[in-house]
Backbone as CSV, one residue per row, in Angstrom:
resi,resn,N_x,N_y,N_z,CA_x,CA_y,CA_z,C_x,C_y,C_z
1,UNK,84.245,85.629,85.965,85.177,86.637,86.418,86.076,86.032,87.501
2,UNK,87.394,86.199,87.345,88.341,85.642,88.298,88.503,86.581,89.493
3,UNK,88.506,86.001,90.658,88.674,86.779,91.879,90.158,87.024,92.135
4,UNK,90.480,88.179,92.686,91.859,88.487,93.051,92.181,88.050,94.474
5,UNK,91.192,87.557,95.189,91.407,87.121,96.567,92.129,85.778,96.575
6,UNK,92.935,85.559,97.587,93.621,84.278,97.728,92.663,83.236,98.276
7,UNK,92.841,82.013,97.820,92.006,80.916,98.304,92.472,80.490,99.691
8,UNK,91.655,79.724,100.357,92.011,79.184,101.675,93.279,78.348,101.576
9,UNK,93.411,77.588,100.500,94.603,76.751,100.300,95.852,77.606,100.097
10,UNK,95.721,78.694,99.344,96.862,79.584,99.124,97.294,80.249,100.427
11,UNK,96.349,80.654,101.229,96.664,81.275,102.522,97.350,80.269,103.434
12,UNK,96.864,79.044,103.458,97.481,77.992,104.272,98.909,77.728,103.804
13,UNK,99.115,77.700,102.494,100.453,77.478,101.933,101.386,78.617,102.333
14,UNK,100.874,79.847,102.308,101.673,80.996,102.732,102.087,80.850,104.198
15,UNK,101.152,80.475,105.044,101.461,80.319,106.469,102.440,79.171,106.696
16,UNK,102.367,78.155,105.873,103.269,77.004,105.991,104.686,77.365,105.537
17,UNK,104.791,78.030,104.386,106.089,78.271,103.763,106.668,79.654,104.046
18,UNK,105.814,80.617,104.380,106.279,81.977,104.608,106.315,82.823,103.346
19,UNK,105.924,82.241,102.230,105.837,82.971,100.961,104.821,82.270,100.072
20,UNK,104.415,82.948,99.018,103.457,82.371,98.083,103.872,82.747,96.672
21,UNK,103.989,81.765,95.802,104.289,82.010,94.396,102.969,82.129,93.651
22,UNK,102.779,83.271,92.994,101.553,83.514,92.237,101.944,83.674,90.771
23,UNK,101.706,82.643,89.989,102.070,82.670,88.570,101.235,83.703,87.822
24,UNK,101.882,84.369,86.880,101.255,85.392,86.031,100.692,86.567,86.824
25,UNK,101.284,86.849,87.981,100.845,87.978,88.796,101.193,89.299,88.119
26,UNK,102.365,89.335,87.491,102.829,90.525,86.779,103.154,90.153,85.342
27,UNK,103.119,91.156,84.486,103.543,90.940,83.109,105.068,90.858,83.070
28,UNK,105.622,90.389,81.958,107.072,90.334,81.812,107.666,91.733,81.921
29,UNK,107.016,92.719,81.331,107.515,94.097,81.399,107.562,94.589,82.845
30,UNK,106.529,94.292,83.620,106.507,94.700,85.032,107.605,93.990,85.816
31,UNK,107.786,92.705,85.551,108.826,91.934,86.229,110.206,92.471,85.877
32,UNK,110.439,92.760,84.600,111.721,93.315,84.171,111.995,94.656,84.848
33,UNK,110.976,95.491,84.973,111.142,96.792,85.622,111.509,96.618,87.096
34,UNK,110.809,95.738,87.800,111.116,95.499,89.220,112.518,94.926,89.383
35,UNK,112.914,94.035,88.480,114.245,93.434,88.525,115.322,94.507,88.349
36,UNK,115.106,95.396,87.383,116.055,96.480,87.153,116.186,97.396,88.358
37,UNK,115.081,97.723,88.972,115.093,98.568,90.170,115.821,97.866,91.308
38,UNK,115.581,96.571,91.461,116.239,95.806,92.524,117.755,95.779,92.320
39,UNK,118.204,95.660,91.085,119.641,95.644,90.811,120.299,96.979,91.134
40,UNK,119.561,98.074,90.991,120.099,99.404,91.262,120.126,99.739,92.753
41,UNK,119.434,98.980,93.566,119.330,99.249,95.003,120.593,98.760,95.708
42,UNK,121.291,99.674,96.363,122.529,99.329,97.058,122.302,98.787,98.463
43,UNK,121.077,98.702,98.893,120.790,98.262,100.266,121.171,96.820,100.485
């Protein structure tokens, strides 16, 4: 069973870079939905 917790290395990378890329975190459909919502945001 895969854990959803970040590893020590991932946390260190986040602190180093200020962001973390997590591959396959969302499905393509979820990503497309978030992208569409972001495009509609006038902020």
